[in-house]
N, C-alpha and C positions, 0 to 999 in steps of 0.2 A: 672663752673669755667674753665677758660682757663688753659691748661697744663702749668705747671711751672717747670723749671729745676733750682735747687739751689745747691750751694756748701754747705758743712756742716757749714762752717763759716757763710754763709747767713742764713741758717736754725737757728743757735744759736742766731742770732741777730734779728729774727722775734719777733714781739709783740705777746703776747698770742693770741689776736683775729686773727691775720694773720696766726699764726701757726695752730690754729683750723680750719680756713677756708681752708688752703692748704692741711692739713693732715686729715681733718674731714671725708673723705670717704675712707680712707685707709682700715678701716673695714666698709663694705658696710652700708650706711645710719646710722652710729653709731659714731657720733662725740665725744661721751663720752670717747672713746679710746684715741683720740688726747688730750682731756682735761686731762685724767688720766695720761698721760706720760709727761706733761709739767714740772712736778717737776724733771724729769730726765735730763733736760737740765743742762749743755751743753753736747752735744753728740760729740763723736770723729769721727764717720763715720756713713754711712747709716745703717750698721749692728747693731750699738748701738740703733738705732730707732726701728728696727725690733725686737731686743731682748726685748726692753722695752714694745713694743706692745704684744709680746708673754707672758711676765710676767704678764702684766695687764690682759690679757684674762685668764691665768691660775688661777688668784686669784678670778675670778667672780664665783658667785653661779651658780648652774645648771639652775636656772630660767633665769638668765641674759644670759647665754650661749645660752639657747633655743631662747630667744628673738633675739639674734644676728643672729642665723641661720634663724629665721622667716623673717628677713629683707632681706634675699637674694632672688633674682628672680629665677623663674624656668628657667632651661636651655632651650633655644629656645621656651620659653612660650609665653603667651599672652602679657606681657610687651614688649618683643622683637618684636612681630607682630605689636603692636601699636607704636613702636618707643619711648617707655617710659623707657628704661633702662638708667642707668647712663653712661656717656662717657666711664668710665673704664670698665663697664660690656659689653658694645657694643664691644670694642676692644678685651677683653678677649674671648667673645663668637665667635667673627670672627676668632681669632687666632686658635681656635679649629675647625673651619670650620662649626660652627653650623648655620651660615647664608646660607650655601649652601647644607644642607643635603637633602636627597631624601624625598619625601612625606611619604614613608614607614618608614624611620628612624625617622622622625618627629613624626609620629603616635605612633611608639614604645616608643620613648622618653617621649612623653606626657602621655601615659598610665603608664609607669613605674614611672614618676614623681607623678602622682595621687595616685598610690598605695603606694609610699614611704611616701607622705604627710599624707595619711590616717593612715598609721602605726605609724609614728613618730611625727606627728603634726608640722613638719617644712620641708621645701623643701630640696631636695638633693643638697648638696654643694660639688663641687670638683673644684680644681684649673684648670679651663678650658685651660689656656695657657700651661699647662704641659700635655695635653691629646687631643686626637682626638675622633670623635664620636664613633667608635667601642670600644675603651677603656672606654669611659664614659658609654656606654650601658652595658658593661660587669661589670663595677664597681657598677652601681646602682643595677643590678641584684644580684650581690654577696652581697652587703651591705644591701639588703632587708632582708637577713637572720640574721643580727645582732640583738642584744638586744638594747633597748633604750639608756642605759648608754653608751655602746660601740659606738653606732652611734653618740651620742652627742659629745663624745671625738673625734672621727674620723672627724666629721663635723668642730669642732673647729680647728683641726690640718690642715685641708684644708683652712680654713679662715686665719690661720697664713701664709700659702704659698701664698695665694692671696695677703695678706697685704704686705708681704716682697717684692713681685714683684712690687706692687704699689709704695712702698717706694723707690725702686731702679729706678722707672720712674721719681720720683721727685728729688731725691738726687744723684748728681754725685760726687763721691769722688775724 
């Protein structure tokens, strides 16, 4: 989908189908979140949409939260190499400099990603736009020491940050 910038009034006038099409990847590959917040219209600002997404995510079961995390790509992983990331993920990973990391950093990140997925059964999720490679590497190393439930919660909090930034890309108050 082409990038769209809308006012909050335009957002509130969208048909359900168009709302889902535009906001369907605010949570990576999980249009159910956009469907789930339709009932919250009308929104007064972009922050209202973000709060609605946060609330929607908070009410999900641990199994659904795990599913959401499993839908996220590995940072600088195989999908990035093949050019198969969503437009949003490409921009986010580029903003963190993940498209220009050294071979050593890439190897370390891939190794840590594999260790993380083996332990938690979902990929490491962090708001790439708020971080650079060294912070990402230290975060994954640190978070590998977490328990599953703690990491599930941390991952969803990162999804919320990603979603908020994506919403603010779409909605200009």
